[in-house]
Residue, then its C-alpha position, 0 to 999 in steps of 0.5 A: m442497561k449496558i447491553i441496551i446502550q450497546l445494542a442501540i449503538f449497534i443499530a445506529f451503526l447498521t442504519n449508517v451502513v444501509a444508508g451508505d454513510l459509512d463510506k464517508h466515515k473517517a475510520v474507512i480506508y480506501p485502496e491506493p493504486l501504485a503509481h507505476n501500475d494502477k491495476i495493483a493497489t495497497f491498503v495500509y493495515k491499521p487495527d480497528y479500521i474498515y477497508k472499503y473494497m470495490g469489486t467490478y462486475e464481470y471481473q475477479s480480483h484478489i486481496k494479498l495478505e502478509q506472507g505466511e498469513k492464512a484465512s481461518t474464518i470469513a463471515m459476511g452479512n450477505s454472502s449471496g452477492w459474492e464468490i469468495v475463494h481463499n488460497g494461502n495468503r490470497i483471498f479471491l473475490r468476484p461480485l455476482n449480483k446486485y446484492a454485493k453491498t455488504n460487510m465482511t469479517l476476515i480472521t486469519n492466523k495473525r490478524m482480524y480485518q473488517f471490510l465494507l464490500d460493494a461492486k460497480n459496472v465498468d465498460s472495460m478492464d481499463d477502467p481505473a476502478v478495476f484492480f487485479e490485486t489489492r495488497f496489504v502493507y503493514p506499518d509495524d513491519i516497515s518501522s521495525g525493518f527500516k529505522v535509520l541506522n545510527i551510523q554516520a559515515d565520515t566521508e562526504i559524496d565527491f561531486s567534483d565530477p558530476s558526470k559520474y552520477n545519474f540525476n534523472y529521477s522523478y517521483n509521484g506522491p506527497e511532498k511531505i515525505a519526498p526526498v529533495k535529491i535523488f541520484d545514483d552512481g551506477q551501483f548505489t542510489y542516494f536519497e537526501f531528505p529535508e532536515r525537518n523530517a523527523e523520520i525517514p520513510a521506509i524504502f523498497y525496490v520494485d521488481s519487474d513484476g511490480y512486487e516490493g522488496l527490502v533494501n540494504y542501506r547506510v547513512q553517508g553524510n546527509y544521504i541515505v545510500v541504498e545499496r542497489l539500483s532499481d527502475v522504481f522505488t517505493l517510499r512509505h511513511g504511515t499512510d503516505t506513499i511515494c513512487v520514485f522513478n529512474d527516468l534514465t533506465a525508463k528511456e533505455k527500455 
């Protein structure tokens, strides 16, 4: 009886996939483009979720996994609609024909991923649907490396001479994880968050190629002090992402 019930559930699941209903399922995660580069997108990894990957005809793109992660098995419902090549932690995909709508299971040396694949026609690579790279971000790694230090510096920030600081910062993203103040002193960058935030988002700097890197930081008074400058920072908490821009350096370039 248990097998019959499981089979019935599986058939119902397949029916939804064929009808296209899975696109609207709450367990489906869609890629989010970076605010400073809309040709690169991110998936936040969650076990037991499905990732919607939309390819574009005439263009190839790739999925970037965690450093050191390698594909061991790639299984597809209908492989005739895609050309797929994997190298290291990157999976290169190119849709071939009208049979691109299918599912894919990716098993690596670290995790298992479930994808819902599809493809569409676009007029040019400027179309917002065209991503050159889709990266996975792993919340477990973020939380383990970016917990707020239980160290409170005794000294407060000296604002007696405001001209020493650059307050020309802006951000793009949800306000619920946004800092209320951002500035730098020419050496370090300061983030102040509202007291209602129980957890501080993870902070990454973004290099000139659009890649995120870890930062060293400390707590000073009400501020998270990131011990570096950057044209762009990325703030992440769960599935929420904010891009912070140093508007002064942007004007100088």
